[in-house]
C-alpha positions in Angstrom: 65.2 -3.2 5.5 62.9 -1.6 8.0 59.1 -1.6 7.6 56.1 0.4 8.8 53.2 -1.3 10.4 49.8 -0.1 11.6 47.8 -1.8 14.3 44.2 -1.1 15.0 40.5 -1.9 14.2 39.8 -2.4 10.6 37.9 0.8 10.0 40.7 2.9 11.4 43.6 1.3 9.5 42.0 0.4 6.1 43.5 3.4 4.2 47.1 2.8 5.4 47.5 -0.3 3.2 46.8 1.7 0.1 49.9 3.8 0.7 52.1 0.7 1.2 52.1 0.2 5.0 51.5 -3.2 6.5 48.2 -3.3 8.4 47.2 -5.6 11.3 43.5 -5.5 12.2 43.1 -7.1 15.6 40.5 -7.3 18.3 40.9 -4.8 21.1 42.3 -7.4 23.6 45.4 -6.5 25.6 47.3 -9.7 25.1 46.7 -9.8 21.3 47.9 -6.2 21.0 51.1 -7.0 23.0 51.7 -10.2 20.9 51.3 -8.3 17.6 53.7 -5.5 18.8 56.3 -8.2 19.8 56.0 -9.9 16.4 56.5 -6.6 14.6 59.6 -5.8 16.7 61.0 -9.2 15.9 60.4 -8.6 12.2 62.3 -5.3 12.4 59.5 -2.8 11.9 61.0 0.6 12.5 57.7 2.4 12.9 54.5 1.0 14.5 51.4 3.1 14.4 48.8 2.1 17.0 45.3 3.5 17.4 44.4 5.5 20.5 42.0 2.9 22.0 44.6 0.2 21.7 47.4 2.3 23.0 45.4 3.0 26.1 44.9 -0.8 26.7 48.6 -1.4 26.7 49.8 1.9 28.0 52.0 0.4 30.7 53.5 -2.2 28.3 54.5 0.6 25.8 56.8 2.2 28.5 59.5 -0.4 27.7 59.8 1.1 24.2 59.7 4.8 25.2 63.5 5.2 25.4 64.3 3.1 22.3 64.8 4.6 18.9 63.5 1.5 17.1 60.7 0.8 17.0 59.0 4.2 17.2 55.5 3.5 18.4 53.2 6.3 17.4 49.6 6.7 18.5 47.1 7.7 15.8 43.4 8.6 16.1 40.8 5.9 15.8 38.0 6.2 13.3 35.5 6.4 16.1 35.2 8.9 18.9 38.2 11.0 20.2 40.0 9.6 23.2 41.6 11.7 25.9 45.2 10.9 26.8 46.8 10.9 30.2 50.3 12.3 30.4 
């Protein structure tokens, strides 16, 4: 069965666990973010939500998942200030 995971800083993802999503609070370090994404892919998470700040740190790494249907990696706002995306 597929699952939904949320990766981000604790303040930004706290509420997601209350609606049944698995949350992964990690430091904003590039290698830790990549490792967590890989672990969720191996555990067959279908949807991975990732906070803005963290997605910007691993922007180039996320390109390998862009054309794949699973997992869908979706960026969500952080609880702190708004971040501007590059397209």
